[in-house]
C-alpha positions as CSV (number, residue, x, y, z in Angstrom):
1,M,0.0,0.0,-0.2
2,I,1.2,3.4,-0.7
3,S,2.0,5.6,2.1
4,S,2.7,9.3,3.1
5,M,5.7,10.2,5.0
6,T,4.1,12.3,7.7
7,G,1.9,10.6,10.5
8,Y,1.5,10.1,14.2
9,G,0.8,7.0,16.6
10,S,0.6,6.5,20.4
11,A,0.2,3.6,22.8
12,S,0.8,3.1,26.5
13,R,1.8,0.3,28.8
14,Q,1.9,-0.1,32.5
15,V,5.0,-0.6,34.5
16,S,5.0,-2.4,38.2
17,L,7.2,0.1,40.4
18,G,7.1,-2.2,43.3
19,A,4.8,-1.5,46.6
20,G,1.5,-1.9,44.8
21,V,2.4,1.2,42.6
22,V,2.1,1.3,38.7
23,A,3.5,3.7,36.2
24,D,1.7,4.5,33.1
25,L,4.6,4.7,30.3
26,Q,3.4,6.5,26.9
27,V,5.1,6.1,23.8
28,E,4.5,8.4,21.0
29,C,5.7,8.1,17.2
30,R,5.9,10.9,14.9
31,A,6.9,11.0,11.4
32,V,7.5,13.8,8.8
33,N,9.1,14.2,5.3
34,S,12.5,13.4,4.6
35,R,14.7,12.1,1.9
36,F,15.9,9.1,3.7
37,L,15.2,7.3,6.9
38,D,16.1,9.4,9.9
39,L,15.5,7.9,13.1
40,G,15.3,9.7,16.4
41,F,14.7,8.9,19.9
42,R,14.0,10.6,22.9
43,L,13.6,8.2,25.8
44,P,13.6,8.4,29.8
45,D,16.7,6.7,31.3
46,E,14.5,3.6,32.5
47,C,13.9,2.8,28.6
48,R,17.1,3.3,27.0
49,G,17.6,-0.1,26.7
50,A,14.6,-0.5,24.4
51,E,16.1,1.9,21.6
52,P,17.8,-1.0,19.5
53,A,14.6,-3.0,19.3
54,L,12.7,0.2,18.5
55,R,15.1,1.0,15.9
56,E,14.8,-2.3,14.2
57,L,11.2,-2.3,14.1
58,A,11.3,1.2,12.7
59,T,13.5,-0.1,9.9
60,Q,11.8,-3.1,9.0
61,S,8.6,-1.2,8.6
62,L,9.9,2.4,7.0
63,S,11.9,3.5,4.0
64,R,11.6,7.1,4.3
65,G,10.9,9.8,6.5
66,K,12.0,11.6,9.6
67,V,10.6,9.3,12.6
68,E,11.1,10.2,16.2
69,F,10.1,8.1,19.2
70,R,9.4,10.1,22.3
71,A,8.6,8.2,25.8
72,A,7.3,9.5,29.2
73,W,5.9,8.1,32.3
74,R,4.0,9.0,35.4
75,V,2.8,7.3,38.5
76,N,-0.7,5.8,37.9
77,S,-3.5,7.7,39.7
78,A,-4.3,4.3,41.5
79,A,-1.0,4.8,43.2
80,A,-2.7,7.2,45.6
81,G,-4.7,4.8,47.2
82,A,-1.6,2.8,47.7
83,A,0.2,5.6,49.2
84,K,-2.7,6.1,52.0
85,S,-1.9,2.4,53.2
86,N,1.9,2.8,52.4
87,P,3.7,6.0,52.9
88,H,6.9,4.7,51.2
89,A,4.6,3.6,48.1
90,L,5.7,7.0,46.2
91,G,9.1,7.0,47.4
92,A,11.1,7.5,50.4
93,I,13.1,11.1,51.6
94,N,16.8,10.9,51.6
95,K,17.5,12.7,54.8
96,D,20.9,13.0,54.0
97,R,20.4,14.9,50.9
98,L,17.6,16.8,52.3
99,D,19.9,18.0,55.1
100,A,22.7,18.9,52.4
101,L,20.0,20.7,50.6
102,Y,19.0,23.0,53.6
103,T,22.6,23.9,54.3
104,L,23.1,24.8,51.0
105,Q,19.9,27.0,51.0
106,E,21.4,28.6,54.2
107,K,24.5,29.5,52.5
108,A,22.8,30.7,49.6
109,Q,20.4,33.0,51.8
110,D,23.5,34.6,53.7
111,A,24.9,35.5,50.3
112,F,21.6,36.7,49.0
113,P,19.4,37.7,51.9
114,K,16.4,38.7,49.5
115,A,16.2,35.3,48.2
116,Q,13.2,33.2,48.4
117,E,13.3,29.7,50.3
118,L,12.7,26.6,48.2
119,S,9.1,25.5,48.2
120,I,8.1,21.8,49.2
121,A,7.6,21.2,45.5
122,E,10.8,22.3,44.7
123,V,12.5,20.4,47.5
124,L,10.9,17.1,46.4
125,R,11.9,17.7,42.8
126,W,15.5,18.3,43.7
127,P,17.8,15.4,42.3
128,G,18.1,12.6,45.0
129,V,15.9,14.0,47.8
130,V,13.1,11.5,46.9
131,S,14.0,8.0,46.2
132,E,11.2,6.8,43.8
133,P,10.3,3.0,43.4
134,R,11.7,2.3,39.7
135,G,10.8,-1.2,39.2
136,E,12.8,-3.6,37.3
137,E,15.0,-2.6,34.0
138,D,13.8,-5.4,31.9
139,S,10.0,-4.5,32.6
140,W,10.6,-1.1,31.5
141,I,12.2,-2.3,28.2
142,T,9.5,-4.7,27.6
143,A,7.0,-2.2,28.2
144,A,8.8,0.4,25.9
145,V,9.3,-2.2,23.1
146,E,5.5,-3.2,23.4
147,A,4.1,0.4,23.4
148,G,6.6,1.4,20.8
149,R,5.2,-1.5,18.4
150,A,1.8,-0.6,18.9
151,A,2.7,3.2,18.3
152,L,4.5,2.4,15.1
153,A,1.5,0.2,14.0
154,A,-0.7,3.2,14.6
155,L,1.7,5.6,12.8
156,M,1.6,3.3,9.7
157,E,-2.1,3.2,9.9
158,S,-2.2,6.9,9.6
159,R,0.3,7.2,6.9
160,H,-1.5,4.4,5.1
161,A,-4.7,6.6,4.9
162,E,-3.1,9.7,4.1
163,G,-1.2,7.9,1.3
164,K,-4.5,6.7,-0.1
165,A,-6.0,10.4,-0.2
166,L,-2.8,11.6,-2.0
167,V,-3.4,8.8,-4.4
168,G,-6.5,10.2,-5.2
169,V,-5.5,13.6,-5.7
170,L,-2.8,12.6,-7.8
171,T,-5.0,10.4,-10.0
172,S,-7.4,13.3,-10.5
173,I,-4.7,15.7,-11.7
174,T,-3.5,13.2,-14.2
175,G,-6.9,12.5,-15.3
176,K,-7.3,16.5,-16.3
177,M,-4.0,16.5,-18.0
178,R,-5.1,13.6,-20.2
179,D,-8.1,15.6,-20.9
180,I,-6.0,18.5,-22.0
181,V,-3.9,16.5,-24.2
182,K,-7.0,14.9,-26.0
183,V,-8.3,18.4,-26.7
184,I,-5.2,19.9,-28.2
185,E,-3.4,17.0,-29.9
186,P,-6.0,16.6,-32.6
187,K,-5.7,20.4,-33.5
188,V,-1.9,20.2,-34.1
189,P,-2.6,19.6,-38.0
190,E,-4.7,22.6,-38.2
191,Y,-2.2,24.7,-36.4
192,V,0.6,23.4,-38.5
193,A,-1.6,24.2,-41.6
194,Q,-2.3,27.7,-40.3
195,Y,1.4,28.1,-39.6
196,Q,2.3,26.8,-42.9
197,E,0.2,29.2,-44.7
198,K,1.8,32.1,-42.7
199,L,5.0,30.8,-43.9
200,T,4.0,30.8,-47.6
201,E,3.1,34.4,-47.4
202,R,5.9,35.5,-46.0
203,L,8.2,33.7,-48.6
204,A,5.8,35.1,-51.4
205,E,6.3,38.8,-49.9
206,A,10.1,38.0,-49.9
207,L,10.2,36.9,-53.7
208,A,8.2,40.0,-54.6
209,A,10.7,42.2,-52.6
210,Q,13.4,41.0,-54.5
211,E,14.6,42.0,-57.8
212,Q,15.0,39.3,-60.3
213,A,18.8,39.7,-60.5
214,K,19.1,39.2,-56.9
215,A,16.7,36.1,-56.2
216,G,19.3,33.4,-56.5
217,A,21.3,32.6,-53.5
218,E,20.1,35.0,-51.0
219,L,16.4,34.0,-51.6
220,M,17.3,30.1,-51.1
221,E,19.3,31.1,-48.0
222,R,16.1,32.8,-46.8
223,I,14.2,30.1,-47.6
224,R,16.5,27.4,-46.0
225,Q,16.1,29.4,-42.7
226,E,12.3,29.7,-42.6
227,V,11.8,26.1,-43.4
228,V,14.4,24.8,-40.7
229,L,12.5,27.1,-38.0
230,Y,9.4,25.8,-39.2
231,A,10.4,22.1,-38.7
232,V,11.7,22.9,-35.3
233,R,8.8,24.9,-34.0
234,I,5.9,22.7,-35.0
235,D,7.3,19.1,-34.6
236,V,5.3,18.4,-31.4
237,A,4.0,14.9,-31.9
238,E,7.0,13.5,-29.9
239,E,6.4,15.5,-27.1
240,F,2.8,14.5,-26.8
241,A,3.7,10.9,-27.1
242,R,6.2,11.2,-24.2
243,L,3.8,13.1,-22.3
244,K,1.3,10.4,-22.5
245,T,3.7,7.7,-21.8
246,H,4.8,9.6,-18.5
247,L,1.3,10.0,-17.4
248,Q,0.9,6.3,-17.9
249,A,4.0,5.4,-15.9
250,V,2.5,7.8,-13.1
251,D,-0.5,6.1,-13.1
252,T,0.9,2.5,-13.1
253,A,3.3,3.6,-10.0
254,L,0.0,4.9,-7.9
255,A,-1.7,1.8,-8.7
256,G,1.3,-0.4,-7.3
257,K,2.4,-1.2,-3.7
258,G,5.3,0.1,-1.6
259,P,7.7,3.0,-1.8
260,V,7.2,5.1,-5.0
261,G,8.1,8.6,-4.0
262,K,11.3,8.7,-5.6
263,R,9.9,7.1,-8.7
264,L,7.0,9.6,-8.9
265,D,9.9,13.0,-8.2
266,F,11.6,11.3,-11.1
267,L,8.7,11.3,-13.6
268,M,7.4,14.9,-12.4
269,Q,10.8,15.7,-13.7
270,E,10.3,14.3,-17.1
271,L,6.6,15.7,-17.1
272,N,8.0,19.2,-16.7
273,R,10.5,19.0,-19.3
274,E,8.0,18.0,-21.8
275,A,5.5,20.7,-20.9
276,N,8.2,23.0,-21.4
277,T,9.4,21.8,-24.5
278,L,5.7,21.7,-25.8
279,S,5.5,25.4,-24.7
280,S,8.7,26.5,-26.4
281,K,7.6,24.8,-29.8
282,S,4.1,26.1,-29.4
283,V,2.6,27.5,-32.8
284,S,-0.7,28.9,-31.3
285,G,-2.0,30.7,-28.4
286,E,-4.2,28.1,-27.5
287,C,-1.3,25.4,-27.3
288,T,0.7,27.6,-25.1
289,Q,-2.2,27.9,-22.8
290,A,-2.5,24.2,-22.8
291,A,1.3,24.0,-21.8
292,L,0.9,26.4,-19.1
293,E,-1.8,24.5,-17.8
294,L,0.1,21.3,-17.8
295,K,3.1,22.9,-15.9
296,L,0.9,24.1,-13.4
297,M,-0.8,20.6,-12.6
298,I,2.7,19.2,-12.7
299,E,3.7,21.6,-10.1
300,Q,0.9,20.8,-8.0
301,M,1.8,16.8,-8.4
302,R,5.1,17.5,-7.3
303,E,4.1,19.3,-4.0
304,Q,1.9,16.2,-3.1
305,V,4.5,13.8,-4.4
306,Q,7.1,15.1,-1.8
307,N,4.7,13.7,0.9
308,L,4.8,10.2,-0.3
309,E,7.1,7.2,0.9
């Protein structure tokens, strides 16, 4: 299935911290556009050991995109009930650390008398003051990997859904481009005939303006230049043929499976090249306008293709 490179997924698992306390571990997986697969991890220390497994899961499922795993945990609200019957359920105070902090505060206030005292919340957040229950390392790693796998699956689902929508947009644009080609291509012989008539008139004027004695080599060179210019400007059959071939290749890629972003990006370059050539060889205002519309649609497609994996 064709996927977008942007998406989001999240999942949570519980980890036992001991003493009847449970932590909720939340893992988020975010992805944005990137030429290559770029993985990033922002995990708490308890979950660092899960990074290799999460990296392997991501490389097996994704080929492009900047993907970041984020994890955070908090004590489950049910721990409040456990704390009532067990004062140490949410952690124990390190008295030595607390005394050292108090001494540092007194020294700081001696140097800065106007300094405010630390609040209870600030004291409890000070590193080492509260020895929180952490649980076993294997439990953290297992929970992080399971939550990461579920978050990655949710990410993939969102990427598939967006990719499906992008395929619909691109297919609609290729259909409009085909309609333009169907309208303009049959008119090319008429444009050629009109241009040929104008060329004949110019040559007739050139003949009338030349004296019979000078009509030799100079007139033939003028005719040759006009014919060469004529041949170069009106030969757009090849451009139309390649344009239709590239459009078919785009539809084939969109109907397939797996990563197609790089292939479609190359096809956008080829389509744009043919549209530019068609515009430069145009022999009528209608053909020029059609080429400009094609270029606008190609640019719209290019912007959407940048989002595909």
